[in-house]
C-alpha positions as CSV (number, residue, x, y, z in Angstrom):
1,M,-36.0,-36.0,-26.1
2,K,-33.4,-38.7,-26.0
3,K,-31.5,-41.1,-26.6
4,V,-29.0,-42.2,-29.2
5,L,-27.8,-41.7,-32.7
6,A,-28.1,-44.5,-35.2
7,L,-25.5,-47.1,-34.1
8,T,-24.2,-45.5,-30.9
9,F,-25.6,-47.0,-27.8
10,I,-25.3,-45.2,-24.5
11,M,-24.4,-48.4,-22.8
12,I,-22.8,-51.6,-24.1
13,I,-24.0,-54.9,-22.7
14,F,-21.3,-57.5,-22.0
15,L,-22.6,-61.0,-22.5
16,S,-19.3,-62.8,-22.5
17,G,-19.3,-65.8,-20.3
18,C,-23.0,-66.5,-20.9
19,S,-24.0,-70.0,-21.9
20,F,-27.3,-69.4,-23.5
21,G,-27.6,-72.7,-25.3
22,S,-30.6,-73.8,-27.3
23,Y,-33.0,-72.0,-24.9
24,S,-31.8,-68.5,-25.7
25,Y,-33.4,-66.3,-28.3
26,S,-32.6,-62.8,-29.4
27,D,-33.9,-60.3,-31.9
28,S,-32.6,-56.9,-33.0
29,F,-34.7,-54.3,-34.8
30,F,-35.3,-50.6,-35.3
31,A,-38.1,-48.8,-33.5
32,M,-38.7,-45.6,-31.6
33,D,-36.0,-43.9,-33.7
34,T,-33.3,-46.2,-32.4
35,Y,-31.8,-49.7,-32.6
36,M,-33.0,-52.2,-30.1
37,S,-32.1,-55.8,-28.9
38,V,-34.1,-58.2,-26.8
39,T,-32.8,-61.5,-25.4
40,A,-34.7,-64.1,-23.3
41,N,-33.4,-67.3,-21.9
42,G,-35.7,-70.3,-21.1
43,A,-38.1,-72.7,-22.7
44,N,-40.4,-70.0,-24.0
45,A,-37.6,-67.6,-25.1
46,Q,-38.6,-67.4,-28.7
47,S,-42.3,-66.7,-27.9
48,A,-41.3,-64.1,-25.3
49,V,-39.0,-62.2,-27.6
50,K,-41.5,-62.2,-30.4
51,K,-44.2,-60.9,-28.1
52,A,-41.8,-58.3,-26.7
53,K,-41.0,-57.0,-30.3
54,K,-44.8,-56.8,-31.0
55,Q,-45.2,-54.9,-27.8
56,V,-42.5,-52.3,-28.7
57,L,-44.1,-51.7,-32.1
58,R,-47.6,-51.4,-30.6
59,L,-46.4,-48.9,-28.0
60,E,-44.5,-46.9,-30.6
61,N,-47.7,-46.5,-32.6
62,L,-49.4,-45.2,-29.5
63,L,-46.8,-43.0,-27.9
64,S,-44.8,-41.4,-30.7
65,A,-45.3,-37.6,-31.0
66,H,-44.3,-37.8,-34.7
67,K,-46.1,-40.7,-36.2
68,E,-49.3,-39.3,-37.8
69,K,-51.5,-42.2,-36.7
70,S,-50.3,-42.4,-33.1
71,E,-52.5,-41.4,-30.2
72,V,-50.1,-38.8,-29.0
73,Y,-49.9,-37.2,-32.4
74,R,-53.7,-37.0,-32.6
75,L,-53.9,-35.6,-29.1
76,N,-51.4,-32.8,-30.1
77,K,-53.4,-32.1,-33.3
78,N,-56.9,-32.1,-31.8
79,G,-56.2,-30.9,-28.2
80,S,-58.4,-33.6,-26.6
81,E,-58.6,-37.3,-27.2
82,K,-59.8,-40.5,-25.7
83,L,-56.7,-42.7,-25.3
84,S,-55.8,-46.3,-24.6
85,N,-54.8,-47.5,-21.1
86,D,-51.1,-47.5,-21.9
87,T,-51.1,-44.0,-23.2
88,I,-53.0,-42.7,-20.2
89,K,-50.6,-44.5,-17.9
90,V,-47.5,-42.9,-19.5
91,I,-49.1,-39.5,-19.5
92,K,-50.0,-39.8,-15.9
93,N,-46.5,-40.9,-15.1
94,A,-45.1,-38.0,-17.0
95,L,-47.2,-35.5,-15.1
96,K,-46.3,-37.2,-11.8
97,F,-42.6,-36.9,-12.5
98,S,-43.1,-33.3,-13.6
99,R,-44.5,-32.6,-10.1
100,L,-41.9,-34.7,-8.3
101,T,-39.0,-32.9,-10.0
102,N,-40.5,-29.4,-9.7
103,G,-40.7,-29.1,-13.5
104,A,-37.2,-30.4,-14.4
105,F,-39.1,-33.2,-16.2
106,N,-41.5,-31.5,-18.6
107,P,-43.5,-33.5,-21.1
108,A,-45.0,-30.4,-22.7
109,M,-41.7,-29.0,-24.2
110,L,-42.4,-30.1,-27.8
111,P,-43.2,-26.6,-29.1
112,V,-39.7,-25.5,-27.8
113,T,-37.9,-28.6,-29.0
114,K,-39.4,-28.0,-32.5
115,L,-37.9,-24.5,-32.6
116,W,-34.4,-26.0,-32.1
117,G,-35.1,-28.6,-34.9
118,F,-34.4,-31.7,-32.9
119,P,-37.4,-33.7,-34.0
120,D,-36.8,-33.3,-37.7
121,K,-33.0,-32.7,-37.5
122,K,-33.4,-29.3,-39.2
123,Y,-31.3,-27.6,-36.5
124,R,-31.3,-23.9,-35.8
125,V,-30.7,-21.5,-32.9
126,P,-34.1,-19.8,-32.3
127,K,-34.5,-16.2,-31.2
128,K,-35.0,-15.6,-27.5
129,S,-38.5,-14.1,-28.3
130,E,-39.5,-17.3,-30.1
131,I,-38.4,-19.5,-27.1
132,E,-40.2,-17.2,-24.6
133,N,-43.4,-17.5,-26.6
134,A,-43.1,-21.3,-27.0
135,L,-42.4,-21.7,-23.2
136,K,-45.9,-20.2,-22.6
137,L,-47.2,-23.4,-24.0
138,A,-45.0,-25.7,-22.0
139,K,-47.3,-26.0,-19.1
140,P,-47.9,-29.6,-18.0
141,E,-50.1,-28.4,-15.1
142,K,-52.6,-27.3,-17.8
143,I,-53.0,-30.8,-19.0
144,S,-56.1,-32.6,-17.6
145,V,-56.8,-36.3,-17.4
146,N,-60.4,-37.5,-17.0
147,K,-60.6,-41.3,-17.0
148,N,-59.5,-42.2,-20.5
149,E,-59.6,-38.7,-22.0
150,V,-56.7,-36.2,-22.0
151,T,-57.1,-32.5,-22.7
152,L,-54.4,-30.0,-23.6
153,N,-56.1,-26.9,-22.2
154,L,-53.7,-24.4,-23.9
155,K,-54.2,-23.9,-27.6
156,G,-51.0,-24.9,-29.3
157,E,-49.7,-27.0,-26.4
158,E,-48.1,-30.3,-27.4
159,I,-46.6,-33.2,-25.5
160,D,-43.7,-35.5,-26.2
161,L,-43.2,-38.7,-24.2
162,G,-39.8,-39.5,-25.6
163,A,-38.1,-39.0,-22.3
164,I,-40.2,-41.7,-20.6
165,A,-41.6,-44.0,-23.3
166,K,-38.7,-46.4,-23.7
167,G,-38.4,-46.8,-19.9
168,Y,-42.1,-47.7,-19.8
169,T,-41.7,-50.0,-22.8
170,S,-38.8,-51.9,-21.2
171,S,-40.8,-52.5,-18.0
172,K,-43.7,-53.9,-20.1
173,I,-41.3,-56.3,-21.8
174,I,-40.1,-57.5,-18.4
175,E,-43.8,-58.2,-17.6
176,I,-44.1,-60.3,-20.8
177,F,-41.0,-62.2,-19.9
178,K,-42.4,-63.0,-16.5
179,R,-45.8,-64.1,-17.9
180,E,-43.9,-66.4,-20.3
181,G,-41.9,-68.0,-17.5
182,I,-38.7,-66.4,-18.4
183,E,-36.3,-65.9,-15.4
184,S,-33.3,-64.5,-17.3
185,G,-33.3,-61.8,-20.0
186,I,-32.0,-58.4,-21.0
187,V,-33.6,-55.6,-23.0
188,N,-31.6,-52.8,-24.7
189,L,-33.9,-50.2,-26.2
190,G,-31.4,-47.9,-27.7
191,G,-29.4,-47.7,-24.5
192,N,-32.3,-48.0,-22.1
193,V,-31.2,-51.3,-20.5
194,Q,-33.3,-53.5,-18.3
195,T,-32.6,-56.9,-17.0
196,L,-34.6,-59.8,-15.6
197,G,-32.8,-62.0,-13.1
198,A,-29.2,-62.8,-13.6
199,K,-27.4,-64.4,-16.6
200,P,-28.2,-68.1,-17.2
201,D,-25.0,-69.2,-15.4
202,G,-26.1,-67.3,-12.3
203,S,-23.6,-64.5,-12.7
204,L,-24.6,-60.8,-12.8
205,W,-25.1,-58.8,-16.0
206,T,-22.4,-56.3,-16.7
207,V,-23.4,-52.9,-18.1
208,A,-20.6,-50.6,-19.3
209,I,-21.3,-46.8,-19.0
210,E,-19.9,-44.9,-21.9
211,N,-17.5,-42.1,-21.3
212,P,-18.8,-38.9,-22.9
213,D,-15.2,-37.5,-23.2
214,K,-14.0,-40.5,-25.1
215,N,-10.6,-40.2,-23.4
216,S,-11.2,-43.7,-22.0
217,E,-13.4,-46.4,-23.2
218,Y,-15.9,-46.4,-20.3
219,L,-16.7,-44.5,-17.1
220,G,-17.0,-47.9,-15.5
221,K,-18.8,-51.2,-15.5
222,L,-21.8,-52.0,-13.3
223,K,-22.9,-55.4,-12.1
224,I,-26.6,-55.8,-11.9
225,K,-29.7,-58.0,-11.9
226,D,-33.4,-57.1,-12.0
227,K,-32.4,-53.4,-12.7
228,A,-33.0,-50.8,-15.3
229,V,-30.0,-48.6,-16.2
230,V,-30.6,-45.4,-18.2
231,T,-28.1,-42.7,-19.2
232,S,-28.8,-39.2,-20.5
233,G,-26.3,-36.7,-21.7
234,G,-25.8,-33.7,-23.9
235,Y,-23.3,-35.7,-26.0
236,E,-26.0,-37.9,-27.3
237,R,-27.7,-35.6,-29.8
238,N,-26.5,-32.1,-30.6
239,F,-25.4,-29.7,-33.3
240,T,-22.8,-27.0,-33.6
241,K,-23.5,-23.4,-34.8
242,N,-20.8,-20.7,-35.0
243,G,-18.5,-22.9,-32.9
244,K,-21.0,-23.5,-30.1
245,M,-22.5,-26.9,-29.4
246,Y,-26.2,-27.1,-28.6
247,H,-27.7,-30.4,-27.2
248,H,-31.2,-31.8,-27.1
249,I,-31.8,-31.8,-23.3
250,L,-33.6,-28.4,-22.8
251,N,-34.0,-26.6,-19.5
252,P,-37.7,-26.1,-19.1
253,E,-37.0,-22.9,-17.2
254,N,-35.4,-21.0,-20.1
255,G,-35.9,-23.2,-23.1
256,Y,-32.2,-23.5,-23.8
257,P,-30.0,-26.6,-23.6
258,A,-29.2,-27.3,-20.0
259,E,-25.8,-25.9,-19.0
260,N,-25.0,-27.1,-15.5
261,G,-21.6,-28.7,-15.8
262,L,-22.8,-32.3,-16.2
263,S,-21.8,-34.5,-19.1
264,S,-24.0,-37.5,-18.3
265,V,-26.4,-38.9,-15.7
266,T,-27.1,-42.6,-15.2
267,V,-30.1,-43.7,-13.1
268,I,-30.4,-47.3,-11.8
269,S,-33.6,-48.7,-10.3
270,E,-36.0,-51.6,-10.6
271,D,-38.4,-49.4,-12.5
272,G,-37.6,-48.6,-16.1
273,T,-40.0,-45.7,-16.2
274,L,-38.5,-44.1,-13.2
275,S,-34.9,-44.6,-14.4
276,D,-35.8,-43.1,-17.8
277,A,-37.6,-40.0,-16.4
278,L,-35.1,-39.3,-13.7
279,S,-32.1,-39.5,-16.0
280,T,-33.3,-36.5,-17.9
281,S,-34.6,-34.7,-14.8
282,L,-31.4,-35.0,-12.9
283,F,-29.3,-33.8,-15.9
284,V,-31.4,-30.7,-16.0
285,M,-31.0,-30.1,-12.3
286,G,-27.2,-30.3,-12.5
287,K,-24.8,-32.0,-10.1
288,N,-25.7,-30.3,-6.9
289,G,-29.4,-30.5,-7.7
290,A,-29.2,-34.1,-8.6
291,E,-27.3,-35.0,-5.4
292,R,-29.9,-33.1,-3.3
293,F,-32.7,-34.8,-5.0
294,Y,-31.1,-38.2,-4.5
295,K,-30.4,-37.6,-0.8
296,K,-34.0,-36.5,0.0
297,S,-36.0,-38.7,-2.3
298,E,-38.1,-41.5,-1.0
299,K,-37.8,-43.3,-4.4
300,D,-35.4,-46.3,-4.5
301,F,-32.8,-45.5,-7.1
302,D,-29.1,-44.9,-7.5
303,I,-27.1,-42.5,-9.7
304,I,-23.8,-42.1,-11.6
305,L,-22.9,-38.5,-12.3
306,Y,-20.1,-37.3,-14.6
307,T,-19.2,-33.7,-14.9
308,E,-17.7,-31.8,-17.8
309,G,-14.6,-31.4,-15.6
310,G,-14.2,-35.2,-15.4
311,K,-15.4,-35.7,-11.9
312,L,-17.3,-38.9,-11.2
313,T,-19.8,-39.4,-8.4
314,V,-21.6,-42.7,-7.6
315,S,-24.4,-43.2,-5.0
316,Q,-23.8,-45.5,-2.1
317,G,-26.2,-48.2,-3.2
318,I,-24.1,-49.2,-6.2
319,A,-20.6,-48.2,-5.0
320,D,-19.6,-51.8,-4.3
321,S,-21.0,-53.1,-7.7
322,F,-19.4,-50.3,-9.8
323,N,-15.9,-50.8,-11.1
324,S,-14.0,-47.9,-12.7
325,Q,-10.4,-47.0,-13.5
326,L,-11.4,-43.4,-12.6
327,D,-11.5,-42.1,-9.0
328,F,-15.0,-41.4,-7.8
329,D,-16.8,-39.8,-4.9
330,I,-19.7,-41.6,-3.1
331,V,-22.8,-39.7,-2.3
332,K,-25.0,-41.0,0.6
333,K,-28.6,-40.7,1.5
334,D,-29.4,-38.2,4.3
C-alpha cells in the first residue's frame, strides 16, 4: 500500500561526517516499485551488499501482488498455493498484525485498493456499493495457513503484502550483514530505513523525517543505531478528483482513504517488519487511537505523530534523541 513516488524518499539519510574509506560499499537500484540504497562498512562490505541486493530481488519475486510469476500473485489467482518459507512468514506476520491492531492492518484489502486504481495508477473514485461489495472479500480471518500452504477461503479474496514486505526485507538484509561480519551499515528501501550498529566513526546515524506540509524542510532529525524507521502518510501517494484529494491508505472499516487528522506516522523499533506494519496501522487508527495503542502495547517501539493541524507528538523513548525546530508533545507509556 505504500511507500513513495519515484524519486521522493520519506526520509533522507544524512551520512555527512562518515569516513567510510576503502571498506565501504554501496549500491542503489530500483525494486519493489521504489528506489533503494544499501551501504555496508567492513572487510566484506562488497559481498554483503551484493548479497543484500540479490535478497531484495528474490523477495520481490516472491511477495509482489502484481508480478505474474510471484508466489503471492499465484495465490491470489488460484486461491490456494504451497509457498516458500519467506512468503509463509510474511503472511503469518501480516495476519498477526491484523489481529494485534483489531483490523487496522488488513492484508486482504487488494480488491478495494484496485477499485481506487492505486496498483495500476488508473485512479477513480468508486461507487459506495462497489466498495461495500469489495469489503466483503477483505476478511483476513478467512485466510488459513497449514504448514507451507495458504488458502484464501473466500472466492475473489486477494492479499497485498506491500505494507509489510519492505520492512521484512530490510530485516533480512541486516541478517545478511551480520552473517558477513558487518558491524556498520544502513538500508534505505524507498524510505524504509534500517541501520546496523553506528556509523564507522562511532557516531549515531541521523535520519531526517520529512515534513508533509513542506512549510519547513523536516519535522525533525532522529539519532539512531540498530533501529528501523518507517513513515506512512497520505501525502505519499494520492490523486485529486473534483478538488478533493484521495490517498492510498484505506480504512479497512469503510474502504475509503483514512481521514483521522493525521498527516504522517513514523514508527521506530529494532524490528523492520514491526515498524512497517505499525506505521500503516497507527495512521489508520488516528492520533488518539495511535497514542492509546502505544501506551498499552507490550511491543517495544516508539512513534512520531504529525497532525494535519501541524501538531507534533513524540513518544518518550526517543524524545531525547529527536531534534526539531517545532514544538512537540511527549506521550508516555501507561
